[in-house]
C-alpha positions in Angstrom: 68.0 84.4 87.4 70.8 86.6 86.1 71.9 89.7 87.8 73.3 92.6 85.9 75.1 95.9 86.5 74.2 99.1 84.7 77.0 98.9 82.3 75.9 95.4 81.3 72.2 96.4 81.0 73.2 99.4 78.7 75.2 97.1 76.6 72.4 94.5 76.4 69.9 97.2 75.4 72.3 98.5 72.7 72.9 95.1 71.3 69.2 94.2 71.3 68.4 97.3 69.5 71.3 97.9 67.1 72.6 94.4 66.8 69.4 92.2 66.6 67.2 95.0 65.4 64.4 94.9 67.9 63.1 98.5 68.1 63.7 100.4 71.3 59.9 101.3 71.3 59.1 97.6 71.4 61.2 97.2 74.5 59.7 100.2 76.1 56.2 99.0 75.3 57.0 95.5 76.9 58.5 97.2 79.9 55.6 99.5 80.5 53.1 96.7 79.9 54.9 94.6 82.5 54.8 97.3 85.2 51.1 97.8 84.5 50.5 94.0 84.9 52.3 94.1 88.4 50.2 97.0 89.4 47.0 95.0 88.5 48.5 92.1 90.4 49.0 94.3 93.4 45.4 95.7 93.3 44.0 92.1 93.0 46.2 91.0 95.9 45.1 93.5 98.3 41.6 92.6 97.4 42.4 88.9 98.4 42.9 87.5 94.9 46.2 85.6 94.2 47.2 84.4 90.7 49.5 81.4 91.3 49.3 79.1 88.2 48.9 79.7 84.5 46.2 78.2 82.2 48.0 74.8 82.2 48.1 74.7 85.9 51.8 75.3 86.1 53.4 77.9 88.5 53.8 81.3 87.0 56.9 82.2 88.9 60.0 80.9 90.7 60.9 82.8 93.8 63.3 82.9 96.6 63.5 84.8 99.9 64.4 84.3 103.5 62.0 84.4 106.4 61.1 88.0 107.2 62.5 89.4 103.9 60.6 90.2 100.7 60.7 87.7 97.9 62.6 88.0 94.5 60.5 86.5 91.8 61.1 85.8 88.2 57.9 85.3 86.1 58.1 82.2 84.1 59.0 83.2 80.5 56.1 81.1 79.0 53.6 82.7 81.3 55.0 86.1 80.2 54.2 85.3 76.6 50.7 84.3 77.7 50.4 87.5 79.5 51.6 89.5 76.6 48.8 88.1 74.4 46.4 90.1 76.6 45.3 87.6 79.3 46.7 89.6 82.3 45.2 92.9 81.5 42.0 91.8 80.1 41.0 89.0 82.7 41.4 91.2 85.8 37.6 91.0 86.4 37.6 87.3 86.1 40.1 87.2 89.0 38.5 89.6 91.2 35.7 88.4 93.5 33.4 91.3 92.7 34.5 92.5 89.3 36.5 95.2 91.0 38.4 95.7 87.6 36.4 96.0 84.5 37.1 93.2 82.0 38.1 94.3 78.5 39.2 97.7 77.0 37.6 101.0 77.8 34.5 99.4 79.3 34.5 101.8 82.3 36.8 103.0 85.0 37.4 101.3 88.4 36.3 103.9 90.9 38.3 102.2 93.7 41.7 102.5 92.0 43.4 105.6 90.9 47.1 105.6 90.4 49.7 108.4 90.1 52.5 107.8 87.6 55.7 109.7 88.5 57.5 110.4 85.2 61.1 111.3 84.9 62.7 112.7 81.8 64.5 109.5 80.7 63.6 106.1 79.3 62.3 105.1 82.9 59.7 107.9 82.5 58.7 106.6 79.1 58.1 103.1 80.8 55.8 105.0 83.0 53.9 106.6 80.3 53.3 103.2 78.7 52.2 101.8 82.1 49.6 104.6 82.5 48.2 103.8 79.0 47.8 100.1 79.8 46.4 100.8 83.3 43.7 103.0 81.7 42.9 100.4 79.0 42.4 97.8 81.7 40.0 100.1 83.6 42.2 101.7 86.3 42.3 105.5 86.4 45.9 106.7 86.0 47.3 110.2 86.0 50.8 111.2 84.8 52.7 113.5 87.1 55.9 114.8 85.2 59.0 115.8 87.2 60.1 118.1 84.3 58.2 119.8 81.5 57.2 117.2 79.0 59.1 119.1 76.2 62.3 117.9 78.0 61.5 114.4 77.1 63.6 112.8 74.3 63.9 109.8 72.1 61.3 107.1 72.9 59.9 108.8 75.9 59.1 111.8 73.9 57.2 109.4 71.4 55.3 107.9 74.2 54.3 111.2 75.5 52.9 112.2 72.0 50.9 109.0 72.0 49.6 109.6 75.5 48.6 113.3 74.4 46.7 112.0 71.4 44.9 109.5 73.7 44.1 112.4 76.1 45.7 110.9 79.1 45.7 113.4 81.9 48.9 114.8 83.2 50.4 117.4 85.4 53.8 118.9 85.8 55.2 118.7 89.4 55.2 121.7 91.7 56.2 121.2 95.3 53.0 120.9 97.5 50.5 121.1 94.9 49.7 117.4 94.1 46.9 116.0 96.2 48.3 112.5 96.9 45.3 111.6 99.2 43.2 111.4 96.1 45.1 108.4 94.7 45.3 104.8 95.8 48.8 104.0 94.6 51.9 105.4 93.0 54.0 104.1 90.1 57.6 105.3 90.4 59.1 105.9 86.9 61.3 108.8 87.9 64.9 107.6 88.0 66.4 104.5 86.2 69.7 102.6 86.3 71.5 105.5 84.6 71.2 107.9 87.6 74.0 108.2 90.1 74.3 110.0 93.5 71.6 111.4 95.6 68.5 112.8 93.9 68.8 116.6 93.7 66.4 119.6 93.4 62.8 118.9 92.5 63.4 115.3 92.0 64.5 114.9 95.6 61.4 117.0 96.7 59.1 114.7 94.6 60.4 111.6 96.1 60.2 112.9 99.7 56.6 113.9 99.0 55.8 110.5 97.5 57.5 108.7 100.2 55.7 110.6 102.8 52.3 110.0 101.3 51.8 106.7 102.8 50.6 105.2 99.5 51.7 101.9 98.1 54.4 102.1 95.4 55.2 99.9 92.5 58.6 100.9 91.1 59.7 100.7 87.5 63.1 98.8 87.4 64.5 100.3 90.6 63.1 102.5 93.4 64.3 106.0 92.6 67.1 106.9 94.8 69.1 103.8 95.1 72.3 102.9 93.3 71.4 100.1 91.0 75.0 98.7 91.1 76.0 98.8 94.8 72.7 99.0 96.6 73.6 102.3 98.4 70.9 104.8 99.3 72.8 108.1 99.3 69.8 110.5 99.8 66.1 110.6 99.3 64.7 107.3 98.1 61.4 105.8 97.2 60.3 102.9 99.5 58.6 100.5 97.1 56.1 97.8 98.0 56.8 96.1 94.6 59.8 96.6 92.3 59.5 95.4 88.7 63.1 94.7 87.6 62.9 95.1 83.7 64.9 92.6 81.6 67.2 91.4 84.4 67.6 91.7 88.2 69.8 94.7 88.9 72.8 94.1 91.3 71.8 96.8 93.7 68.5 95.2 94.4 70.2 92.2 95.8 72.0 94.0 98.5 71.1 96.1 101.6 70.3 98.9 102.2 68.5 99.0 98.7 66.9 95.5 99.3 65.0 97.1 102.3 63.6 99.7 99.9 62.6 97.5 97.0 59.9 95.5 98.7 58.9 92.3 96.7 61.1 92.3 93.4 59.6 90.9 90.3 61.8 90.3 87.3 60.1 90.6 83.9 61.2 89.6 80.6 60.9 92.5 78.0 62.3 90.9 74.9 66.0 90.9 75.3 67.1 87.5 74.0 68.9 85.7 77.0 71.6 84.5 74.4 73.0 88.1 74.4 73.5 87.9 78.1 75.3 84.7 77.9 77.5 85.8 75.0 78.4 89.1 76.9 79.5 87.1 80.0 77.0 88.1 82.3 77.6 85.3 84.8 76.1 86.6 88.1 73.1 84.8 89.3 70.7 84.8 92.2 70.8 81.3 93.9 67.4 79.6 93.2 66.9 75.9 93.0 66.9 76.1 89.2 70.3 78.0 89.1 71.8 75.5 91.6 70.7 72.6 89.3 71.3 74.1 85.8 74.4 76.1 86.5 76.1 74.2 89.3 74.7 70.6 89.0 73.7 70.9 92.7 70.1 69.7 93.3 69.2 70.5 97.0 66.6 67.8 96.9 69.1 65.2 95.6 71.4 65.8 98.5 69.4 63.5 100.7 69.3 60.5 98.3 71.6 57.7 99.3 72.8 54.8 97.3 71.4 51.4 98.6 74.8 49.9 98.8 76.6 52.9 100.3 78.8 52.8 103.4 80.3 55.5 105.6 83.3 55.8 103.2 81.1 56.6 100.1 80.3 60.1 101.3 83.8 61.4 102.3 85.7 62.2 105.5 86.1 65.9 106.7 89.0 67.0 108.8 88.4 70.0 111.1 91.4 71.9 112.6 90.3 74.3 115.3 89.3 74.9 118.8 91.2 75.8 121.9 90.4 75.4 125.6 88.2 78.7 125.7 86.6 78.1 122.3 85.7 74.4 121.8 82.1 75.3 121.0 82.9 76.7 117.5 84.6 73.6 116.3 81.8 71.4 117.9 79.3 73.2 115.9 81.4 73.0 112.7 81.8 69.2 113.2 78.2 68.5 113.9 77.2 70.7 110.9 79.7 68.5 108.6 78.1 65.4 109.9 74.6 66.6 109.6 75.4 67.9 106.1 75.9 64.2 105.0 79.5 63.4 105.1 80.3 59.9 106.1 83.0 60.7 108.7 84.5 63.7 110.4 87.6 64.1 112.5 88.4 67.0 114.8 92.1 67.8 115.3 92.6 69.8 118.4 95.2 70.5 121.0 96.0 67.5 123.1 95.3 69.2 126.5 91.9 70.5 125.3 90.6 66.9 124.3 89.5 65.8 127.8 87.1 68.6 128.0 85.0 67.7 124.8 85.1 63.9 125.1 81.6 62.6 124.3 80.1 66.1 123.5 79.4 64.8 119.9 79.8 60.9 120.0 79.6 60.8 116.2 82.6 63.1 115.8 86.0 61.5 116.0 88.8 63.3 117.9 92.5 63.5 117.1 94.9 65.3 119.7 97.7 67.1 118.1 100.8 69.1 119.4 102.7 68.2 122.5 101.3 66.4 125.4 99.2 68.6 127.6 99.0 71.6 125.1 95.9 73.4 125.6 96.4 75.8 122.7 97.7 75.5 119.2 101.4 75.8 118.3 103.3 75.9 115.0 104.7 72.3 115.1 101.1 70.9 115.3 100.7 71.8 111.6 102.7 68.6 110.7 100.1 66.5 112.7 97.3 68.1 110.8 98.9 67.4 107.5 99.5 63.8 108.4 95.9 63.3 109.3 94.9 65.0 106.0 96.5 62.1 104.0 93.5 59.9 104.6 90.8 62.7 104.6 89.1 64.5 101.7 89.1 68.2 102.8 90.5 70.4 105.5 88.4 73.0 107.3 90.5 75.4 109.6 89.8 78.2 111.8 86.7 77.9 114.1 87.6 78.4 117.7 91.3 78.5 116.7 92.3 81.7 118.5 95.6 83.3 117.9 98.9 81.9 119.1 102.7 82.2 118.9 103.7 80.9 115.5 100.2 81.0 114.0 101.5 82.5 110.6 103.9 79.5 110.3 101.2 77.1 111.3 98.9 78.3 108.6 101.5 78.7 105.9 102.5 75.2 106.5 98.9 74.0 105.9 98.5 76.5 102.9 101.5 75.2 101.1 101.5 71.5 102.3 97.8 70.6 102.0 97.1 68.9 98.6 93.4 68.7 99.5 90.6 71.4 99.4 91.1 73.9 102.2 88.2 75.9 103.7 89.4 78.8 105.9 87.2 80.7 108.4 87.4 82.8 111.6 90.8 83.2 113.1 92.4 81.4 110.1 91.4 84.3 108.0 92.7 86.8 110.6 96.0 85.0 110.6 96.1 85.3 106.8 95.3 88.9 106.8 97.9 89.7 109.5 100.5 88.0 107.4 100.3 90.6 104.6 97.5 88.9 103.0 97.2 86.7 99.9 99.6 88.9 97.9 102.6 87.4 99.9 101.3 83.7 99.6 101.5 81.5 96.6 98.5 80.2 94.8 97.4 76.9 95.7 96.9 74.1 93.3 94.1 72.5 95.3 90.8 74.5 95.8 90.7 77.2 98.5 87.5 78.5 100.0 87.6 81.6 102.2 84.4 82.4 104.3 84.9 85.9 105.7 82.2 88.1 107.3 82.4 91.8 106.4 84.9 92.6 109.2 87.2 89.7 108.2 86.9 90.7 104.6 88.0 94.2 105.4 91.1 93.0 107.1 91.9 90.5 104.2 91.3 93.4 101.5 93.0 96.2 103.7 90.0 98.6 103.4 87.3 99.8 105.8 84.3 97.5 106.4 82.0 100.3 105.1 83.8 100.2 101.7 83.2 96.3 101.7 79.6 96.8 102.1 79.3 99.5 99.5 80.2 97.1 96.6 80.0 93.5 97.9 79.4 92.0 94.5 82.2 93.8 92.7 84.7 93.5 95.5 84.0 89.8 95.9 84.4 89.1 92.1 87.7 91.0 91.9 89.1 89.5 95.1 88.4 85.9 94.1 89.7 86.4 90.5 92.9 88.2 91.7 93.7 85.5 94.3 92.5 82.3 92.6 90.0 81.5 95.5 86.4 80.9 96.0 85.1 83.6 98.3 82.0 83.4 100.5 81.3 86.9 101.7 78.9 86.4 104.5 76.2 88.6 105.7 72.6 89.5 104.6 72.5 88.3 100.9 75.7 86.3 101.1 77.9 86.6 98.0 79.9 83.6 96.5 82.5 84.6 93.9 84.4 82.1 92.0 88.0 82.5 90.6 86.7 82.4 87.0 84.4 85.4 87.4 81.1 83.8 88.3 79.1 85.4 91.2 76.2 84.0 93.0 73.9 85.9 95.5 72.0 84.0 98.3 68.6 85.1 99.4 67.7 82.4 101.8 68.2 83.3 105.6 67.0 85.7 108.1 68.2 88.3 110.8 68.0 85.7 113.5 71.2 84.1 112.1 73.2 87.0 113.2 74.4 85.3 116.2 77.5 83.5 117.4 78.3 80.1 115.8 76.2 80.3 112.5 79.4 81.0 110.5 81.0 77.9 112.0 78.0 75.8 111.0 78.4 77.1 107.3 82.1 76.1 107.4 81.4 72.5 108.4 78.6 72.2 106.0 80.7 73.5 103.1 83.5 71.1 104.1 81.0 68.3 104.3 79.7 68.9 100.7 83.1 69.0 99.3 83.9 65.6 101.1 81.0 64.2 99.3 82.6 65.0 96.0 81.3 68.6 95.0 83.6 71.1 93.6 84.4 74.2 95.5 82.1 76.5 93.9 78.9 74.3 93.9 79.7 73.3 97.5 80.0 76.8 98.6 76.7 77.9 96.7 74.7 74.9 97.8 76.2 75.3 101.3 75.1 79.0 101.7 71.6 78.2 100.2 71.0 75.2 102.6 72.4 77.1 105.4 70.0 80.0 105.0 67.1 77.6 104.3 67.8 75.8 107.6 67.8 79.1 109.4 64.4 80.1 107.9 63.1 76.6 108.9 64.4 76.8 112.5 63.2 80.3 112.9 59.7 79.3 111.8 59.6 76.3 113.9 60.4 78.6 117.0 58.0 81.3 115.9 60.6 83.9 116.2 64.0 84.6 114.4 65.1 86.5 117.6 65.6 83.4 119.6 67.5 81.5 117.1 70.8 79.7 118.1 73.4 78.2 115.8 72.7 74.8 116.9 69.0 75.1 115.7 70.4 75.4 112.1 72.1 72.1 112.4 69.0 70.4 113.7 67.1 72.0 110.7 69.5 70.8 107.9 
């Protein structure tokens, strides 16, 4: 599923309306109806009814989400068309065990459900008004609560208010402390859309705080009011939604924390914007799902385990790992094991000669290659020549796990950077060496693929800015950095971002907080290197690697019954 920022969404709206000729009122009608349908699904869900297939027995959605995190769902476009024919709104009673929602239009009101629709003065508020109309048509009592006097509405939102008035939809104008939230069973948040910026102010902030403090479930239209739809920042008062209905496309801010923690389950709904427009406009940011991996990257997670009947160990590539020192052999052992478990045919670990006796037999399947002078327990600059010699008969070099810092480390890394004619994966101290050597500005672009896998602290050192600034704009910064330096960047953390040099960006949603433990990054390095050795390009290897890495973390945590006790080695066993 595609991910857009506010500028792209504004341009797509304009092109749909002005270029294609689809009226803005049609888009608003589709948006409000989609929100109403998700409110109904929520109501049915808390009454024990789950809708999982369409009339043809096919899944209604594709979804992704790590253990302990809310799902991000994209409703199937075919299913959405069926719903727009009236089935979702008019078949609620058939799905409910005791006809909790009345079937058909205007056949009575459901006394158990009463929803308050928070209406802002922009188009988001117009979506809310449409939502209220469709809820009442489906038998759910809905009341509009305007943040401003309705006379301040403009454009399509004003048109929708006029329709609501003629249909006698009840409404109030917000005054602090006057609304009886306890008389409602849920809230639709249609206050602030993607066009808002900064912390909510004045009566908007007061209304958000009252709604947030009510304890009622919330379905948000497009984004929860108070988040930044591009960065995911939460600068002030903010709605905490149970469900967020992303209209048209998934908004970038919803994929990142802290906003992801306020969005609840995110459901992406088509509202009639032709997807061809997004392709033509160069909207090339995607959430990593199995569908995206297959269609956009030619990387089928299921196909990874298929083997040719006449294969041999050379068929699936040879990884060379350069890392480890006497005090930090574990990091490279994890990376080596992950490379082998990831499916490569062979893996060799190049490490200082003096450290080799301490790891003999630790991983019998991992070949060891001592480098440097006899008895060296740490790396030295001349050892780079040994690594390059070994690389001549290997397919990819991964450097950094457990490497440490040492005299001449800049010369060592620069020799590999300039001398390696194979793909290069850099992690951990290899990144810190690179950052300390004036960063990538002072280094030539490599002809062979280069993959950098920093966590936010390492990224801050590479970019020369504070970690907090990295976290404020993960997608934008990753895209700019990768394009500027001609690398594939894997910015790790919750919702890892993979940015390609050609401007493509992918966000991963598998994984869980239990993976915030030492060694999991080393596992990812080995896995990505393994996938490259098996013939994948750098971008597809990075994307498939982070997806499988997170999925393994989810599988391992589920097997243990707790994410808190997860170890990096558990991920390798779950690959």
